[in-house]
Every structure is written in structure tokens, then in C-alpha cells.
VOGU-3710 file (C-alpha; in Angstrom, 3 decimals, decimal comma):
1> xxxxxxxxxx> -50,667/-202,652/129,352  -52,251/-206,086/129,629  -50,856/-208,887/127,475  -52,736/-212,091/126,815  -51,338/-215,316/125,488  -53,534/-217,030/122,907  -51,856/-220,070/121,399  -48,347/-218,988/120,406  -49,247/-215,298/120,186  -49,203/-212,491/122,718
11> xxxxxxxxxx> -52,062/-210,049/122,237  -52,730/-206,567/123,561  -56,016/-205,788/125,289  -57,620/-204,511/122,074  -56,498/-207,526/120,036  -57,697/-209,905/122,728  -61,088/-208,180/122,939  -61,436/-208,366/119,150  -60,613/-212,083/119,188  -63,071/-212,823/121,984
21> xxxxxxxxxx> -65,705/-210,705/120,235  -65,187/-212,718/117,055  -65,903/-215,950/118,909  -69,418/-214,776/119,794  -70,427/-214,008/116,204  -70,838/-217,545/114,815  -72,600/-218,753/117,942  -75,104/-215,915/117,968  -75,682/-216,310/114,233  -76,379/-220,031/114,611
31> xxxxxxxxxx> -78,669/-219,569/117,611  -80,601/-216,807/115,855  -80,840/-218,544/112,505  -81,749/-221,983/113,852  -84,144/-220,671/116,492  -86,021/-218,316/114,200  -85,997/-220,838/111,341  -87,531/-223,468/113,601  -90,180/-221,065/114,905  -91,031/-219,823/111,410
41> xxxxxxxxxx> -91,269/-223,347/110,044  -93,421/-224,475/112,970  -95,865/-221,579/113,230  -95,863/-219,657/109,923  -95,154/-222,023/107,037  -98,141/-223,861/105,623  -97,337/-227,489/104,689  -99,479/-227,114/101,558  -97,122/-224,507/100,094  -94,665/-225,472/97,374
51> xxxxxxxxxx> -91,289/-226,664/98,696  -89,368/-223,719/97,205  -91,689/-221,176/98,818  -91,474/-222,941/102,186  -87,677/-222,913/101,895  -87,524/-219,196/101,040  -90,025/-218,202/103,748  -88,051/-220,170/106,336  -84,424/-219,553/105,367  -84,348/-215,897/104,302
61> xxxxxxxxxx> -85,771/-214,432/107,551  -83,694/-216,889/109,591  -80,474/-215,676/107,971  -81,501/-212,032/108,452  -82,255/-212,566/112,161  -78,995/-214,473/112,606  -77,083/-211,589/111,018  -78,859/-209,060/113,248  -77,950/-211,008/116,381  -74,334/-211,234/115,253
71> xxxxxxxxxx> -74,357/-207,509/114,477  -75,695/-206,534/117,912  -73,462/-208,976/119,791  -72,027/-206,357/122,168  -75,480/-205,391/123,402  -76,403/-209,069/123,757  -73,200/-209,811/125,705  -73,926/-206,829/127,966  -77,486/-208,085/128,592  -76,212/-211,592/129,391
81> xxxxxxxxxx> -73,680/-210,138/131,851  -76,402/-207,990/133,433  -78,657/-211,034/133,786  -75,902/-213,015/135,497  -75,165/-210,125/137,867  -78,851/-209,774/138,758  -79,091/-213,529/139,348  -76,129/-213,414/141,742  -77,641/-210,434/143,578  -81,006/-212,239/143,847
91> xxxxxxxxxx> -79,336/-215,360/145,255  -77,384/-213,327/147,827  -80,517/-211,428/148,870  -82,433/-214,718/149,117  -79,753/-216,212/151,344  -79,705/-213,099/153,548  -83,500/-213,168/153,885  -83,417/-216,812/154,987  -80,686/-216,082/157,527  -82,493/-213,101/159,037
//
């Protein structure tokens, strides 16, 4: 059984995975909320609208999208890992093509 040291604690594999998984949640939430809020405010919100309506139209969907990204974090992590693996494979193939 694998043991990981985090600070002054020793964690099992499951505890370590849960801790690492928890570190992705706030980051994905912030990226989703800020990114979608910026895009909504830039392309959807009309400057002539009342300030409260602009706030609601920008913030509510941004929070929902941030929560969805945090909820589907395992799929997102898997897609990021797949992208990195494909990038490495493409670089290796590119190097081999140049050599041959």
C-alpha cells in the first residue's frame, strides 16, 4: 500500500487522491466563473441595461458554469492528461520524421 507524506500527515492512496482532487476544485471553479463571466459581459450584456440586471446576467451563469467545471473535474483532468500525452507523441513523431 502506498503512503504519501503531506505536511505532518501520512496518507493512504485514497486519501492522497482525495486531497489532490480537492486542490483542482477551486482552480477550475475560478477559471470557469471568471472566463464565462468575462465572455458573457463582453458579448451578451448590453451596457444600456440596468446595473442590477447586468450583474445578474453576468454572475449567475458564471457561477453555474464554474460549479459545473468543478463537478466534472475528473473528466477535465483526464482530458488534460490525454492532451499532454498526445502532445508528447506528436513531438516524438516530429523528431523521428526529421531524423529519417
